[in-house]
C-alpha positions as CSV (number, residue, x, y, z in Angstrom):
1,M,-72.5,86.6,81.6
2,F,-73.9,89.3,84.0
3,G,-70.4,89.5,85.5
4,A,-69.2,90.8,82.2
5,F,-72.0,93.4,82.2
6,N,-71.0,94.5,85.6
7,T,-67.5,95.3,84.4
8,L,-69.0,98.0,82.1
9,K,-70.5,100.3,84.8
10,W,-72.2,102.5,82.3
11,L,-74.0,99.8,80.3
12,M,-76.9,98.9,82.6
13,P,-77.8,102.5,83.4
14,L,-77.8,103.3,79.7
15,V,-80.2,100.3,79.0
16,A,-82.4,101.3,81.9
17,F,-82.6,104.9,80.7
18,T,-83.3,103.8,77.1
19,E,-86.1,101.5,78.3
20,I,-87.7,104.1,80.5
21,L,-87.5,106.8,77.9
22,G,-88.8,104.5,75.2
23,G,-91.7,103.4,77.4
24,L,-92.6,107.0,78.2
25,L,-92.6,108.0,74.6
26,I,-94.7,104.9,73.6
27,A,-97.3,106.0,76.3
28,I,-97.8,109.3,74.5
29,P,-99.7,108.7,71.2
30,K,-98.0,111.5,69.3
31,T,-94.5,110.1,70.0
32,R,-95.3,106.4,69.9
33,A,-93.2,105.7,66.8
34,L,-90.2,107.5,68.2
35,G,-90.5,105.5,71.5
36,A,-90.6,102.2,69.5
37,I,-87.5,103.2,67.5
38,V,-85.7,104.1,70.8
39,I,-86.5,100.7,72.2
40,L,-85.5,98.9,69.0
41,P,-81.7,98.5,69.7
42,V,-82.5,97.0,73.2
43,M,-85.0,94.7,71.5
44,V,-82.4,93.6,69.0
45,G,-80.0,92.9,71.8
46,I,-82.6,90.8,73.6
47,L,-83.3,88.8,70.5
48,L,-79.6,88.2,69.8
49,H,-79.0,87.1,73.4
50,H,-81.8,84.5,73.1
51,L,-80.8,83.3,69.7
52,T,-77.2,82.7,70.9
53,S,-77.5,81.8,74.6
54,D,-81.1,80.6,75.2
55,P,-82.8,79.5,71.9
56,G,-85.6,77.8,73.9
57,G,-86.7,81.1,75.3
58,I,-87.1,83.0,72.1
59,A,-90.9,82.9,71.9
60,I,-91.7,85.9,74.1
61,P,-89.0,88.2,72.9
62,A,-90.0,87.4,69.3
63,V,-93.6,88.4,70.1
64,F,-92.4,91.7,71.7
65,A,-90.2,92.3,68.6
66,I,-93.1,91.8,66.3
67,I,-95.2,94.2,68.4
68,N,-92.4,96.7,68.4
69,L,-92.0,96.5,64.6
70,W,-95.8,96.7,64.1
71,T,-95.9,99.9,66.3
72,I,-93.1,101.5,64.2
73,L,-94.8,100.6,60.9
74,D,-98.3,101.5,62.0
75,N,-97.3,104.9,63.3
76,T,-95.0,105.9,60.5
77,G,-97.5,105.1,57.7
78,G,-95.8,101.8,56.8
79,I,-99.1,99.9,57.2
80,R,-101.9,101.2,55.1
81,Q,-105.5,100.5,56.1
């Protein structure tokens, strides 16, 4: 599978840039929701990969996806306290 990723030379640098940018934005409280939204497409890809290729390893990506969604909802006013 990674051989296919290597044929697209631009894909892995794009994913790396997205993850770094999203992580930096999440680290800043004022831009936390934006960072979670930037990371969301990568998180969806990870979940789809595990659902189709490795269903036994879905537990940890599912937890991270829930944390990501919680971060988006909490910082956009979707969760009222």
